[in-house]
N, C-alpha and C positions, 0 to 999 in steps of 0.2 A: 504494500499500500504507499502510495507517495506521501512524503511528509507534508505536501503542500495541500493535502486533503484535511488536515488536522489544524484547528485554531484553538486558543485557550481564551477564556472570557472570565471576568471578575463577575460577581453578583450584579453590579451596576451596569455592567456591558452586556450581560446575558439576555435580560428580558427582551429588549427590542430585536435583537437578532432571532431569539427562540420564536417570539410571537410572529415574526415575519415568515419563518419557516412554517409554523402551524397554519397561518392563514393562507398559505399556499398549498396545503395538503390536498391531494386528489383522492386518496382512497381510504387510509386509515392513520390514526395517532395511537401509539400504545405508551402509556406513562407509568412508570413505576415510581411511586412516591409513597414512603412508608407512613407519612402523616398528613392529615388534611386540617387546614383550617378555613373558618368562615370567611375572614377577611380576604384571603387568597382566592376563595371560590367566586365571591362577589366581584372580584378584579378581573377573574378569568371568564364571568359568566356569558358575556356577550360574544366573545370569540368562540366558546364551546357551543353555545346555541347557534350560531352561524354555520359552524362545521357540520353539526348534526343536521340542521335543517337542508343542507345542500347534499346530503348523503354520505357524508365522511363517518367512517366508523371510529369511535373514540372509546378507548378502554382503559380504565384506571385500575392498576394494582397496587393494593393497599394493605398495610399490615395488619394482621388479625391479633386484636388484643387478647391477652390471658383472659381466661374465664368469660369470653364473648357469649359462649353459648350457655352459660349459667348467668346471663346479665339479668334475669327475671326473678332470680332467688332472693329472698329476704336477707341472706346472710352477708350479702355484699355491703362493703363500707358505702358511706354516704357519697364519698368522692368517687368511687366506682361507678356507682349508678349514675352520677351526674356527668361523668365522662362518657359512659356508654349511651346515654340519651343523647348527648351533644354529638356523637358519632354518628348515630342514627339519623340524626336531623341533617347532617352534612352528606351522608349517603343518599338520602332522599332529594337533597339539592341536586347532586349530581345526576340522579336519575331523571329529575325534572329537566335538565338540560339536555337529555337524550344520550347522556355518558353511561355507558355500561361499566360496572365495577366488580372486582373480584378481590375478596379478602383472603390472604395466604400468610401462615406462619413463618416467622424468620425474614420478612421482606425488610431489607434495609437499603438495597442498591437505589441510587438516583439516576434514572435513565429515562430517556424518551426516544423512541423509533418512529419516524415519519416516513409514510410511504415505502417502507421496507430499504430505505436508502440512506436518510439523514439520523444519524445517531448524536444525542446529547447525552453525556455522563460526566459525574463528578460529585460534589458534595451538597449540591442544592437541592432541597425538597421543592419540587415544583408545585405541589398542591398546598404548600404550607408555609414557605419561605416568607419571612418578614424583613427583618434588617441585619441578619447575622453574615459574617464575611464569608464568603463562599468561592468556590471555583468550578467552572465547567469546561469540558473539552467538546468541540463540535467535529465530527467527522461525516464526510460525504462519501459513502463507501457501501455498497450492496455486501460486500464481504464481511466488513465490521458489522452490519446490521444482523446478517446471518449468525455471526459468532455470538453476539449479544442474545438473539433469540434463542439460540441452541443452549447456551451455557447458562443464561439466567431464566429460562423457561418464559420468554416473553413473546411467544407466538400468540397470535390472537386466541383467546379462550373459546372453549366449545360453545358456550353460551353465545358469544359474539358471532361465530361462524353460523350458528343456527339462526341468528337474528336476521330478518330480511332487511336489506339496506333499503331506507325509506326513499331515497331519491329526492330531488328538488320538489317541493310542494308546489303546486300551482298557485300563482300570485304572491308567492313568498318574496321573489326578489325585489318587487316594487312595493311590498307591503309597508314599509316604513315611510317611504317617500309619499304614498297615495294617503296613508292616514295622516302624516304630518301635514299635508297639504289641506285636508279636511279640518284639522285642528287649528290651523292658522286662519282659514275662512270662518270657522265658528268664532274665533276670538274677535276677528275683525267685524262680524255681524254683531256681536256683543259689545263693541267699541271698548275692548280691554286692551292694556298694553300686556307685554309678555310679563312683566313684573308684577302686574295686577292679577294675571291668571296664576302665575306661580305662588303668590301669596295665598290664594284662594284654595289651591290644592296641596300646599305644603311643599312645593318643589323649589329650587333655585330658579332664577330667571334663565340661567344658562341651560339647565335642564329643558325647559320649554323650547328655547331657541334649537337645541339639537334635535328634539322631537320633530319640530315644525320643518326642518330642513332634512329631516330623514336620516340623521346620524347617529341616532341613539334606539336602542331597543325600547319597546314599550310593553308593560306587562298589563295583564287583565286588570289588577288593582288599580293601576295608574290610568288606564283607559276608563275604568269606571268613575274615578274621580273627575277626570276631564269632562266626561258627558254630563255630570252632575251640575255643571256651572255654565256650560256652553250650550246655546241654541242648536243642538245637534239632534238629529233623529238617527238612530242605527237600526238597521233591518237585518234578519236573517235572509239572504236571497240565494236561492237555488242558482246553481252555475249556468242554467238555460235561461236566466233573467227573470225568473218569477219570484215575486216576493213570498218568502215562506213565513214571514211573521215578523211583527214589529217590535223591537225593544225600546222602551221609553226612554226619552232624552230630555234635556232641560231640568226643570225643577223636579220632574217625576223620575229622574235618572236613578234615585235612590232605590227604585224598584227594579232596576237594571241587573237582572241576575242572568248572565251568561251561563253560568254552571246550571240553573234550573231549565233554561231554554235548550242547553245542549242534551240534558237528560230528557226532556220532553220530545225532541225531535228524533232522538235516537230510539225511543220507544215507539214513535210514529213510524220509523222505518224498520220496526220489527228487528232491531238490531242489538244484540247483547253486548256488555261491556267487553267481554272477551273478544268478539267479533270485531268491534270497533278498535279495540287495542291492536289487533293483528293487521287490519287495514292501514292503521296510521302509524305502525312500527313504533309502539310505545307499550308500557307493561299496563295490565289492567288495573293494578292498583293506582296508578296515575289518574286513570280516568275517574274511578271511584272517588278519590279525593278531591278533585276538580269539581265533580257534580255535588258533592257534599259540601263544598265551599272551605275545605280545609287545606287547600293547596292552591297559590297563585300559580299562574302560568303566562309565559310569554305569549305575545302576540303571534309569533312565529309558530309555535306549538298549538295554539288555539285554532290557527287557520288550518293547519295539519289535520285536526280533528274534524273541523267542519268539512274540509274538502273530501276527508273519507265518507261523509254522508252527503256529497255533493251540493254543500252549501258554503257559503262566504259570508263576510260582513260587508254590508252596504251603508255608507254614510251620505246623510243628506242634511240641508239646511232646513231648519224648522220653520213653518209659517208663522206669522204674528199670532194667530188665533190658537196656535198650539202651544205658545210659550207662556204658560200658566203655571 
């Protein structure tokens, strides 16, 4: 292997180069990171969601804690129960991003393999790093990737290989721009500044600006807040352009329950949660938690579920007589 294929990075230099590699991934990304932190997952959320939305397989290999299988027994210490609960929540976050995870004993290596070609390895925990001093090596070599996969058991796991590749969801590429445009129009109709809208929904002005310009992912919870204060009407529309049902907007948006609507139309289509999960390439537990309102979801993944039922979201300005 040529020495020119290997580069060394500090923890400060690492992230920009690593994220550039990840954004260009075409087929799969395997990350071995013993530990996971909420702060790091929130930082990586957008890029992980973008990857899985366009069909890239992402698998995270994480260290299996001692006594994990006994985490529900009463003899555990308060600290153990708290740590296990936190890890469960973080694993659920990964799953909501479309990332598959595997818990393995004695995992300590910090490695990422992108498209079976690019290898990152070193001392930095990719899913938990904060401010510690670390170093990482980057190699662009299929030989190195195969060696890592073989010697560290980093081949895509059986569950990942069984999981159908979701592929690009219809309307997903332009979803941020189109929704952002409608948010901007609704704000203009309400004669509000970005700062005023941000104050109403508990965001920063920069967040509203990025949403309107299609530069930021939007979650279902955030969409609900925005439709609560803007003169916007949101409908579930079938993809052959028929209105499937209206969702309240404006002041009535507090009644806007996409989870309830999702459940209603799923039943109307005689579709079980398991069948919808298979079509949308997500786990059944995610659909169950979305429908019960116990899990937030990104706009990208919401559209994936709706598309599996031949539905999408349609945004329109409300008439004056509807703004009550």
